[in-house]
Phi, psi and omega in degrees: 000132181275142177281156179264151178220134181264117179232121182055036175083003181244139177276126177229144178293137180273119184274308181227139177215113180227156178290150180295326178299319178295322178296316179295316179301317178297318181297319181284323184292330181302304178293329179295311178296318179298317181296312180299318180297315181295317179295320179297311181296317179297319182289327184271316189255337182231044188300309183296318181292323186274342182250358179293143179236164184293334180258006170060034173269158181302135178218140190242354178227140176281141173289164179296317181300318180292318185289331181266004179261353180266171179244133014268006184303318183297324180289322177296314181296317180295322178297313182295316182290320178298318180288332184276339189291321181293310175299329179297318177292325177300316179297319181298315180288331176294317176298318181299314178296321178297314180293317182296323178291324183276328184242036186303323185240023182248141175238135012265004186302322180298318178292320179297330177299319178293318178295324178301314178296315183298315182285332175294317178294318178297322177299316179295318179295320177297320178295318178296321182294312181289340178282312187270353171238100185284163181293334180280345180268293178226096187299318183299315180294318178299317180296316180295324176296320178295317179298317178298316179299311185293313181295316181295321182293320180294316179294318179300315181295321179296316178296318180298317178297322178295318180293319181285342172295317177292318180299317181297323180297329185253017182231144175259002183285128177294333178294321178296318179294317180295320180298316180295317180299315181288327176298316180295315180300315182290327174296314180296320177297316181298316178297318179297315180295322177299315180297317180291320177298316179296321180297312182288331174293316176297317181296320179295315181290329182279319189241349180052044180281143177296129178095343181297317181291329176297316178293323175301313180298319180298312180289333174296319175301316184292328175300313182291318182294318179293327175295316178297318180297323177300314180293334181290341179295348175299339177300320177287324186291328184232039187296333183265001183266160180228151173258125182235136173249119184253146179296162180292175182297175187309142179298142180254145177278137179250000000 
């Protein structure tokens, strides 16, 4: 039996009702499970193809780009990211509405709310681009998608930390304080991992040292995982909210 819900004075049957935290958890778990699965399959079944480098030095871990460009890994990754993209946009617009309601007449927070939404959407678009155009197909497009994803995600996280700094100052909620602290920590970790990944990628290309590309792949994993963890803090931010899907308006006679 479906529960009833009153919207704009009309009773409509409630089709789906889940907590926002469960929605966020599902959204984050999809790429995490996809990433782990792709790396596992590449390491076990396509080890030589996924770990080979242009200078033929020993390498022990596949990069993310290499692992998601093989089959069936690419299909698993594309399925997970495609399914994850719509809820990801829902979370982005929920944050935007939350910020606009809280910072309606404040500057620069009101403007930062708009930038937060814009960079969140760009991050998602960059992820879709690098997912559906693999490095083995069109390397330049895949690379640009990765750059868009990485740059947008860093700017988005920095803006979010700035907004939550203001929220924490005006809130007595321990969840708000904890959310801000973890956002800052995860941003710093993400920046550190990005720097280390970039360093070992440069070192590998310049000197072709054994193990450099392995360390690059390891820190690349940590960049993605810390990014996912940052987005998971939305569970604290919207713990009392629910996602509801309501049936369409009254049936019409034909």
